[in-house]
SEBA-972447 format. One line per 3 residues: for each residue x, y, z of C-alpha. Coordinates in pm, 1 decimal. Layout:
BEGIN
X/Y/Z; ...
***
This chain:
BEGIN
-2542.6/-939.3/5543.6; -2786.2/-669.3/5636.5; -2899.2/-659.0/5997.7
-3165.9/-515.4/6217.9; -3170.4/-142.0/6256.0; -3133.6/-49.8/6622.5
-2968.1/238.3/6806.3; -2647.8/140.4/6987.6; -2733.6/305.6/7317.0
-2865.4/47.2/7562.8; -3139.6/265.8/7708.0; -3275.7/345.2/7360.2
-3211.3/14.0/7191.9; -3571.2/-90.9/7245.0; -3720.2/257.2/7234.8
-4011.5/229.4/7226.5; -3966.3/-94.2/7420.2; -4170.3/-375.3/7273.0
-4259.8/-532.2/7602.5; -4349.0/-899.7/7607.4; -4703.3/-1019.0/7620.7
-4719.2/-1208.1/7948.0; -4916.5/-1523.8/8011.9; -4923.3/-1581.4/8385.9
-4946.4/-1931.5/8513.8; -4740.6/-2006.8/8820.3; -4406.9/-1825.0/8819.5
-4346.7/-1908.1/8456.3; -4414.0/-1635.9/8203.4; -4423.0/-1687.8/7829.1
-4310.4/-1377.2/7643.6; -4391.9/-1316.0/7281.9; -4288.0/-990.9/7117.2
-4498.1/-786.4/6880.0; -4329.7/-690.7/6555.5; -4274.6/-334.8/6436.9
-4513.1/-212.5/6169.2; -4476.7/-381.8/5825.3; -4270.3/-666.2/5970.5
-4417.4/-1007.5/6039.4; -4441.3/-1123.3/6400.4; -4372.7/-1471.2/6532.4
-4738.3/-1576.7/6517.6; -4811.7/-1485.2/6157.0; -4501.1/-1614.1/5990.4
-4588.9/-1946.7/5823.3; -4474.6/-2235.9/6036.9; -4347.6/-2016.6/6318.8
-4617.2/-2027.9/6585.1; -4395.6/-2052.5/6891.0; -4296.9/-1856.8/7196.8
-3950.0/-1711.8/7148.2; -3879.8/-1638.1/7513.6; -3944.8/-1817.1/7841.4
-3922.3/-1618.3/8163.0; -3932.3/-1740.9/8520.6; -3952.4/-1452.4/8761.8
-3777.7/-1456.3/9098.1; -3686.1/-1209.8/9371.5; -3308.2/-1263.6/9382.4
-3079.6/-982.8/9262.0; -2937.4/-1226.6/9003.7; -3090.2/-1276.8/8657.3
-2973.7/-1567.9/8444.1; -2962.0/-1507.8/8071.1; -2987.4/-1817.2/7847.8
-2963.6/-1700.7/7485.2; -2826.9/-2018.4/7326.1; -2996.9/-2322.1/7483.2
-3299.8/-2313.5/7251.5; -3329.0/-2575.6/6976.9; -3650.5/-2461.3/6804.2
-3608.1/-2390.6/6434.4; -3925.7/-2305.4/6237.2; -3986.5/-2565.0/5964.0
-3929.5/-2323.7/5674.7; -3594.1/-2218.3/5820.4; -3496.7/-2577.3/5898.2
-3564.7/-2662.8/5535.3; -3306.0/-2403.4/5427.6; -3034.0/-2555.5/5648.1
-2807.6/-2818.2/5494.1; -2746.0/-3153.4/5659.3; -2462.3/-3012.5/5866.9
-2667.0/-2717.1/5981.3; -2957.4/-2939.5/6081.9; -2739.8/-3109.1/6344.0
-2754.3/-2778.5/6541.7; -2408.7/-2856.4/6671.4; -2342.8/-2509.2/6808.4
-2616.2/-2525.8/7073.1; -2527.3/-2451.6/7436.6; -2634.7/-2804.9/7519.1
-2825.0/-2862.3/7846.1; -2713.2/-2535.0/8007.0; -3061.2/-2460.9/8140.0
-3065.6/-2804.6/8299.1; -2719.6/-2757.9/8443.5; -2814.2/-2431.8/8618.9
-3165.2/-2533.2/8717.9; -3229.2/-2481.3/9089.9; -2879.5/-2363.2/9178.7
-2997.9/-2026.0/9305.1; -3348.6/-2023.2/9456.2; -3528.9/-1706.3/9356.4
-3317.6/-1635.5/9051.7; -3496.8/-1497.3/8748.6; -3426.7/-1677.5/8422.2
-3477.2/-1547.5/8069.4; -3434.3/-1819.3/7804.5; -3449.1/-1798.8/7427.5
-3629.6/-2100.7/7288.2; -3512.4/-2047.9/6929.5; -3180.0/-2179.3/6799.7
-2893.4/-1943.4/6731.5; -2897.5/-2041.0/6363.1; -3239.8/-1873.9/6339.8
-3080.6/-1558.8/6481.4; -2815.5/-1511.9/6750.0; -2954.4/-1336.2/7054.9
-2601.3/-1266.2/7178.0; -2498.6/-1061.8/6875.6; -2562.6/-691.4/6819.8
-2869.0/-623.9/6605.4; -2663.4/-408.6/6369.8; -2447.3/-709.9/6282.4
-2120.0/-552.8/6399.7; -1846.6/-807.2/6481.8; -1775.0/-857.1/6850.6
-1424.4/-980.8/6772.4; -1282.4/-780.4/6481.7; -1001.2/-958.3/6301.1
-1090.1/-1297.6/6448.4; -1302.5/-1580.7/6316.0; -1651.5/-1565.8/6466.0
-2016.3/-1609.5/6367.7; -2261.0/-1331.5/6304.0; -2614.5/-1223.7/6377.3
-2749.5/-1498.0/6148.1; -2453.6/-1736.7/6116.9; -2352.6/-1840.2/5767.8
-2117.6/-2109.6/5896.3; -2091.3/-2326.7/6202.6; -1811.7/-2296.0/6458.9
-1585.8/-2502.6/6236.6; -1620.6/-2255.2/5949.2; -1834.9/-2488.9/5737.5
-2144.6/-2359.6/5555.0; -2479.5/-2443.7/5716.8; -2731.4/-2319.0/5454.1
-2860.9/-2449.6/5123.1; -3019.2/-2105.9/5083.0; -2883.2/-1815.7/5279.5
-3135.1/-1571.7/5425.9; -3157.5/-1237.1/5247.8; -3173.6/-896.9/5415.3
-3552.3/-898.9/5441.6; -3548.2/-1236.9/5610.7; -3281.3/-1128.9/5859.1
-3491.6/-823.3/5944.0; -3800.3/-1038.9/5990.6; -3614.8/-1281.2/6219.8
-3475.8/-993.3/6419.8; -3828.8/-863.9/6479.8; -3972.6/-1204.6/6555.7
-3700.9/-1344.9/6780.7; -3409.6/-1114.7/6872.8; -3622.5/-816.2/6974.8
-3867.8/-1011.1/7196.0; -3580.3/-1183.7/7375.9; -3408.5/-858.4/7461.0
-3734.3/-682.1/7544.0; -3805.1/-955.6/7796.7; -3449.8/-951.6/7932.7
-3445.9/-574.7/7971.3; -3784.8/-581.7/8143.1; -3660.8/-832.5/8398.4
-3336.1/-646.7/8459.7; -3528.9/-327.1/8521.6; -3779.0/-506.7/8746.4
-3510.7/-666.5/8959.9; -3310.6/-347.5/8986.6; -3625.2/-166.6/9099.5
-3657.8/-420.6/9383.7; -3296.9/-420.6/9501.9; -3139.3/-106.4/9361.5
-2892.8/-334.9/9180.6; -2905.3/-634.0/8949.7; -2648.1/-887.2/8828.2
-2697.8/-1042.5/8486.5; -2517.8/-1377.1/8471.2; -2513.4/-1490.1/8107.5
-2492.5/-1866.9/8079.1; -2302.5/-2024.0/7789.9; -2108.6/-2331.4/7679.7
-1900.2/-2434.2/7380.0; -1689.7/-2724.2/7264.4; -1346.6/-2722.7/7422.5
-1156.1/-2762.6/7092.0; -1256.0/-2556.1/6787.3; -948.3/-2466.3/6574.6
-1154.1/-2226.0/6360.5; -1225.1/-2010.3/6665.6; -925.8/-2059.6/6898.7
-601.4/-2247.6/6939.5; -558.0/-2544.4/7168.9; -802.4/-2645.1/7440.8
-1034.6/-2397.1/7600.7; -1020.7/-2358.3/7980.5; -1317.2/-2500.4/8170.1
-1436.8/-2165.7/8308.1; -1417.8/-1866.3/8072.8; -1521.9/-1555.6/8263.3
-1610.6/-1252.4/8052.6; -1652.9/-902.9/8189.3; -1563.0/-694.9/7882.8
-1215.6/-645.2/8031.7; -1364.5/-538.4/8363.0; -1609.6/-283.1/8222.5
-1937.1/-475.2/8264.5; -1944.5/-531.0/8640.5; -1811.1/-411.4/8972.6
-1454.9/-534.9/9045.1; -1577.0/-723.4/9354.9; -1809.7/-942.5/9144.3
-1532.7/-1021.1/8897.3; -1288.3/-1097.9/9180.0; -1530.6/-1323.7/9363.4
-1615.4/-1521.8/9049.6; -1249.1/-1557.7/8962.5; -1160.1/-1670.0/9312.8
-1422.8/-1945.6/9314.4; -1313.0/-2073.3/8975.9; -945.4/-2064.9/9075.3
-1001.2/-2278.6/9384.9; -1223.6/-2533.5/9205.8; -1021.6/-2850.9/9217.0
-949.2/-3011.7/8881.5; -1080.0/-2725.7/8669.8; -902.8/-2462.7/8464.4
-1010.6/-2102.3/8419.4; -935.2/-1773.2/8250.7; -1061.0/-1417.2/8280.3
-1136.0/-1218.5/7962.5; -955.9/-1464.2/7738.8; -1095.4/-1570.6/7402.3
-1445.8/-1495.6/7526.5; -1466.7/-1153.2/7692.5; -1847.0/-1138.5/7698.8
-2085.7/-1122.2/7409.9; -2322.2/-844.6/7311.1; -2549.7/-913.7/7608.3
-2273.4/-863.0/7862.2; -2133.9/-555.0/7690.1; -2472.5/-404.1/7619.4
-2633.9/-435.2/7961.0; -2333.9/-413.3/8190.1; -2348.6/-57.0/8332.3
-2205.8/-84.3/8684.4; -2243.6/287.0/8768.9; -2615.6/257.9/8698.0
-2654.7/-56.2/8908.7; -2659.2/-301.9/8617.0; -2375.1/-558.8/8641.5
-2311.3/-831.8/8382.9; -2084.4/-1137.7/8372.6; -2064.6/-1404.3/8102.8
-1965.0/-1759.9/8192.5; -1861.1/-1968.9/7894.2; -1817.6/-2328.4/8006.8
-1621.6/-2585.3/7811.5; -1875.5/-2852.9/7722.0; -1632.5/-3121.1/7833.9
-1726.8/-3017.6/8189.3; -2084.7/-3146.7/8162.5; -2137.8/-3351.3/7843.7
-2059.0/-3718.7/7794.8; -1893.5/-3626.5/7465.2; -1873.3/-3303.9/7262.1
-2036.0/-3476.6/6962.7; -2382.0/-3600.0/6868.5; -2599.9/-3678.4/7052.0
-2438.6/-3427.3/7295.6; -2563.7/-3625.2/7595.8; -2574.4/-3468.4/7940.8
-2337.2/-3631.8/8191.2; -2501.7/-3666.7/8531.4; -2166.8/-3752.9/8689.7
-1985.7/-3451.8/8546.6; -2275.5/-3222.1/8626.9; -2288.9/-3344.1/8986.3
-1928.5/-3235.6/9027.2; -1971.3/-2904.5/8846.6; -2300.5/-2782.3/8986.6
-2173.1/-2704.6/9338.7; -1907.6/-2473.8/9189.6; -2164.8/-2294.4/8976.7
-2399.5/-2275.5/9271.7; -2132.3/-2115.1/9484.4; -2071.8/-1855.5/9216.4
-2436.4/-1762.5/9188.3; -2494.9/-1754.9/9563.0; -2187.1/-1536.1/9611.8
-2296.6/-1296.2/9339.0; -2635.6/-1266.5/9503.8; -2477.8/-1172.0/9836.7
-2221.2/-939.4/9685.1; -2482.3/-766.2/9476.4; -2670.4/-650.4/9784.4
-2348.0/-501.8/9919.6; -2343.1/-278.1/9612.7; -2679.0/-118.9/9671.6
-2671.0/261.3/9676.7
***
């Protein structure tokens, strides 16, 4: 499948940067990206009048990335999904709710579109993040179980249009917030929030640990941030954890994590059994499970915020 054309270097990936149009209300900012010439933008594609990115600005050194909690699928795209695809099973269900309010002052950047529209945590050139392993791509052709999700697969032109309308605005907004926060503190920590079903034979063997910490094998953040996150997860009673296991950090973590430049990135992939009633439709949020999990996540975020300031030049 053809993918968006974008340079691999993180500083030039959005060069020129297509900065989001900002609607200022309270602290919430709606970001909508303009499309490159000759490509349709999100407001003139039939049935696609929506805001692809939601940003809440804060003054903490921590930025939360939320690329997979969105469930919006434009009607014309939804019509091309088969019955299995329309379940949207591979959503990071309720993750924005789970993290809400855990770190006062944290900036959040959330994609509102579903990953079946286009995956904001995949490289725009379509390169596999896990060569030789089963995975899903920039526009997934299957779900996490390896089953087809389309009645009509998008062609190269459609992928390019989706990249311009959704993927580019999300990363323009995320990059803008990372640069803004780093300008304030001299350092920024991107904490990329994810979740996935705990048992998916197509993607991994056995049962996934509860906390899956990804730092691109230690390359995406300062060792002290990795160590602190690992220590908190290790002492969390009744939970399991792993560092750089099956999920080492997606494109977002690998792309923006540049510790020497003051940009640190960590991905947290939670097993959905930690906060859902069941890992099946309707994917209901468990208040009881969340009440137990949230203090652990809050401690991680608060610790990262403190440690980040210790890394200032």
